[in-house]
SEPA-561648 format. One record per residue (C-alpha): residue number from 1; x, y, z. Coordinates in Angstrom, 2 decimals, padded with zeros to 5 digits. Layout:
BEGIN
{num = NUM&x = X&y = Y&z = Z} .
...
REM end
This chain:
BEGIN
{num = 1&x = -000.57&y = -000.19&z = -000.17} .
{num = 2&x = 001.40&y = 003.38&z = -000.80} .
{num = 3&x = 001.92&y = 005.52&z = 002.23} .
{num = 4&x = -000.09&y = 008.07&z = 001.28} .
{num = 5&x = -002.89&y = 005.40&z = 001.55} .
{num = 6&x = -001.75&y = 004.43&z = 004.73} .
{num = 7&x = -001.44&y = 007.83&z = 006.29} .
{num = 8&x = -005.16&y = 008.38&z = 005.23} .
{num = 9&x = -006.41&y = 004.94&z = 007.19} .
{num = 10&x = -004.37&y = 006.15&z = 009.95} .
{num = 11&x = -005.67&y = 009.96&z = 010.36} .
{num = 12&x = -009.36&y = 008.26&z = 009.38} .
{num = 13&x = -008.70&y = 006.31&z = 012.97} .
{num = 14&x = -007.63&y = 008.46&z = 014.47} .
{num = 15&x = -010.67&y = 011.48&z = 013.68} .
{num = 16&x = -012.63&y = 009.44&z = 016.19} .
{num = 17&x = -012.45&y = 009.69&z = 019.80} .
{num = 18&x = -013.16&y = 006.19&z = 020.74} .
{num = 19&x = -010.51&y = 004.82&z = 018.83} .
{num = 20&x = -008.17&y = 007.38&z = 020.20} .
{num = 21&x = -009.24&y = 006.58&z = 023.69} .
{num = 22&x = -008.36&y = 002.92&z = 022.90} .
{num = 23&x = -005.41&y = 003.67&z = 021.52} .
{num = 24&x = -004.67&y = 005.72&z = 024.61} .
{num = 25&x = -005.49&y = 002.73&z = 026.80} .
{num = 26&x = -003.20&y = 000.29&z = 024.95} .
{num = 27&x = -000.22&y = 002.58&z = 025.71} .
{num = 28&x = -000.43&y = 000.77&z = 029.24} .
{num = 29&x = 000.37&y = -002.66&z = 027.58} .
{num = 30&x = -001.91&y = -005.44&z = 025.69} .
{num = 31&x = -004.97&y = -005.84&z = 027.13} .
{num = 32&x = -007.71&y = -007.97&z = 026.55} .
{num = 33&x = -010.63&y = -006.81&z = 024.27} .
{num = 34&x = -013.10&y = -007.88&z = 027.23} .
{num = 35&x = -010.34&y = -005.40&z = 029.09} .
{num = 36&x = -010.59&y = -002.99&z = 026.42} .
{num = 37&x = -014.26&y = -002.95&z = 025.94} .
{num = 38&x = -015.15&y = -002.20&z = 029.79} .
{num = 39&x = -015.31&y = 001.39&z = 029.68} .
{num = 40&x = -017.13&y = 001.99&z = 026.53} .
{num = 41&x = -020.83&y = 002.37&z = 026.71} .
{num = 42&x = -021.69&y = 000.04&z = 023.14} .
{num = 43&x = -022.56&y = -003.06&z = 021.92} .
{num = 44&x = -019.58&y = -005.51&z = 021.28} .
{num = 45&x = -020.16&y = -005.33&z = 017.51} .
{num = 46&x = -019.30&y = -001.12&z = 017.89} .
{num = 47&x = -016.67&y = -002.29&z = 019.56} .
{num = 48&x = -015.52&y = -004.59&z = 017.47} .
{num = 49&x = -015.77&y = -002.12&z = 014.28} .
{num = 50&x = -013.33&y = 000.38&z = 015.95} .
{num = 51&x = -010.82&y = -002.05&z = 016.12} .
{num = 52&x = -011.00&y = -003.44&z = 013.00} .
{num = 53&x = -010.73&y = 000.25&z = 011.59} .
{num = 54&x = -007.65&y = 000.39&z = 013.83} .
{num = 55&x = -006.48&y = -002.87&z = 012.95} .
{num = 56&x = -006.75&y = -001.79&z = 009.13} .
{num = 57&x = -004.73&y = 001.10&z = 009.75} .
{num = 58&x = -002.23&y = -000.81&z = 011.62} .
{num = 59&x = -002.51&y = 001.13&z = 014.80} .
{num = 60&x = -002.84&y = -002.60&z = 016.67} .
{num = 61&x = -002.26&y = -006.08&z = 016.57} .
{num = 62&x = -004.85&y = -008.59&z = 017.71} .
{num = 63&x = -003.59&y = -011.81&z = 018.71} .
{num = 64&x = -005.14&y = -015.32&z = 019.92} .
{num = 65&x = -004.52&y = -017.45&z = 022.36} .
{num = 66&x = -006.60&y = -020.27&z = 023.29} .
{num = 67&x = -010.18&y = -018.43&z = 024.35} .
{num = 68&x = -008.41&y = -014.45&z = 024.99} .
{num = 69&x = -007.80&y = -012.27&z = 022.64} .
{num = 70&x = -005.41&y = -009.74&z = 023.28} .
{num = 71&x = -005.10&y = -006.63&z = 021.46} .
{num = 72&x = -001.66&y = -004.23&z = 021.50} .
{num = 73&x = -000.73&y = -001.00&z = 019.91} .
{num = 74&x = 001.70&y = -000.89&z = 017.21} .
{num = 75&x = 003.80&y = 002.56&z = 017.52} .
{num = 76&x = 004.94&y = 002.43&z = 013.57} .
{num = 77&x = 002.03&y = 004.04&z = 011.92} .
{num = 78&x = 001.84&y = 006.96&z = 014.35} .
{num = 79&x = 005.55&y = 007.46&z = 014.07} .
{num = 80&x = 005.14&y = 007.84&z = 009.98} .
{num = 81&x = 001.94&y = 010.03&z = 010.49} .
{num = 82&x = 004.55&y = 012.02&z = 013.34} .
{num = 83&x = 007.22&y = 012.12&z = 010.65} .
{num = 84&x = 004.16&y = 013.67&z = 007.65} .
{num = 85&x = 003.31&y = 016.03&z = 010.29} .
{num = 86&x = 006.73&y = 017.20&z = 011.40} .
{num = 87&x = 007.82&y = 017.64&z = 008.03} .
{num = 88&x = 004.47&y = 019.95&z = 007.17} .
{num = 89&x = 004.82&y = 021.66&z = 010.50} .
{num = 90&x = 008.13&y = 023.60&z = 009.14} .
{num = 91&x = 006.43&y = 025.03&z = 005.95} .
{num = 92&x = 003.33&y = 025.81&z = 008.04} .
{num = 93&x = 005.51&y = 027.88&z = 010.49} .
{num = 94&x = 006.75&y = 029.67&z = 007.75} .
{num = 95&x = 003.43&y = 030.35&z = 006.57} .
{num = 96&x = 002.37&y = 031.50&z = 009.66} .
{num = 97&x = 005.45&y = 033.73&z = 009.56} .
{num = 98&x = 005.20&y = 034.77&z = 006.71} .
{num = 99&x = 001.56&y = 036.17&z = 007.70} .
{num = 100&x = 002.57&y = 037.79&z = 010.59} .
{num = 101&x = 005.39&y = 040.10&z = 008.99} .
{num = 102&x = 002.30&y = 040.67&z = 006.38} .
{num = 103&x = 000.08&y = 041.60&z = 009.10} .
{num = 104&x = 003.22&y = 043.78&z = 011.07} .
{num = 105&x = 003.55&y = 045.83&z = 007.55} .
{num = 106&x = -000.32&y = 046.69&z = 006.80} .
{num = 107&x = -000.97&y = 047.41&z = 010.54} .
{num = 108&x = 002.55&y = 049.96&z = 010.00} .
{num = 109&x = 001.05&y = 051.35&z = 006.63} .
{num = 110&x = -002.20&y = 052.11&z = 008.60} .
{num = 111&x = -000.35&y = 053.65&z = 010.95} .
{num = 112&x = 001.22&y = 056.06&z = 008.89} .
{num = 113&x = -002.01&y = 056.93&z = 007.09} .
REM end
């Protein structure tokens, strides 16, 4: 899959507060699906759908041992998204700096009038 497509999946998955909450809970380490779903007031199919989206984006890994299903976070896609943001942040900051300079010039011109 192309990097841009992977990023789209990651950003789309991160766009939902429930999925972000799931990822935050996984920062403490792998957990069972049941424990992960516990604080959410939603049906099992709804939780399963959120996990599918996170898994499709590569943000989690699900494993099965006997009757236990566990979920763990995968940091690589988050690292990739962070690198993309950092790369573009420089450009955005430069543009904001240019805008700030332009606004300062306009204010100065207004005072001179």
